[in-house]
C-alpha positions in Angstrom: 129.2 45.4 81.9 128.9 45.8 85.8 126.3 45.8 88.0 126.2 49.7 88.2 126.2 50.1 84.5 123.5 47.8 84.0 121.2 49.4 86.6 122.0 52.9 85.0 121.1 51.4 81.8 117.7 49.8 83.2 116.9 53.1 84.8 117.4 54.8 81.3 115.5 52.5 79.4 112.6 52.7 82.2 112.6 56.4 82.0 112.1 56.3 78.3 109.5 54.0 78.6 107.6 56.1 81.0 107.9 59.2 79.0 106.5 57.1 75.8 103.8 55.8 77.6 105.2 52.3 76.7 103.9 50.4 79.8 104.3 47.0 78.3 108.2 47.3 78.4 108.0 48.4 82.1 107.1 44.8 83.6 110.6 43.2 82.5 112.3 46.4 83.2 111.0 46.7 86.9 112.0 43.0 87.3 115.4 43.8 85.8 115.9 46.5 88.0 114.7 44.8 91.3 117.0 41.8 90.4 120.1 44.2 89.7 119.5 46.2 92.7 119.4 43.0 95.0 122.7 42.0 93.5 124.3 45.6 93.8 123.3 45.6 97.8 124.2 41.9 98.4 127.7 42.3 97.0 128.2 45.8 98.7 130.6 47.1 96.5 132.3 50.5 97.8 130.6 52.8 95.4 131.6 56.4 95.4 129.1 58.6 96.9 128.3 60.3 93.8 127.6 57.1 91.8 125.2 56.1 94.7 123.5 59.3 94.7 123.3 59.3 90.6 121.4 55.9 91.1 119.2 57.1 93.7 118.4 60.3 91.9 117.3 58.5 88.8 115.5 55.8 90.4 113.6 58.6 92.4 112.9 60.4 89.1 111.3 57.3 87.5 109.2 56.8 90.7 107.7 60.4 90.3 107.0 59.7 86.4 105.4 56.5 87.4 103.4 58.3 90.0 102.4 60.7 87.5 101.4 58.2 84.9 99.6 56.4 87.4 97.5 59.5 88.2 96.9 60.3 84.6 95.4 56.7 84.0 93.3 57.0 87.0 91.9 60.4 85.8 91.3 59.1 82.4 89.2 56.2 84.1 87.5 58.4 86.0 86.4 60.4 82.9 85.4 57.5 80.9 83.2 56.4 83.8 81.8 59.8 84.2 81.0 59.7 80.3 79.5 56.4 80.3 77.1 57.5 82.9 76.5 60.8 81.7 73.3 61.5 79.5 74.7 65.0 78.4 78.3 65.9 77.6 80.1 69.2 76.7 82.6 69.8 74.0 84.0 73.0 72.1 82.8 73.4 68.4 84.5 74.6 65.6 84.2 78.3 66.5 85.5 77.3 70.0 82.4 77.8 71.7 81.2 75.3 74.3 78.1 73.2 73.0 76.3 70.4 74.5 76.1 66.6 73.1 73.1 64.9 74.1 73.1 61.3 74.1 69.7 59.5 74.6 69.5 56.9 76.9 69.4 53.8 75.2 66.2 51.7 75.5 65.6 48.2 74.6 61.9 47.5 72.9 60.9 44.0 73.1 58.1 42.9 70.8 55.7 40.1 72.1 
């Protein structure tokens, strides 16, 4: 398998992992992608423009997916922080109407 084919394969697997939310697989793929890109640039093969453009396009799409995943995780973390600090939350009931869920602040009673 040549470097270009390997890089295309890694980019495809990276995209699949991002779409599935399999973030555990991304670490190894990113390392492999970086190593292949370094080898490709150091060997400087005469790549046809369409092959080069295809690699750049796929890498750009994966970068956009990664940025979207990062924004989604940050939004989820923000929601969790807000929920943890909030005494009252809202949700939708079975009839589709909004309802308030109250949570009593926890208190510790200490007996002496």
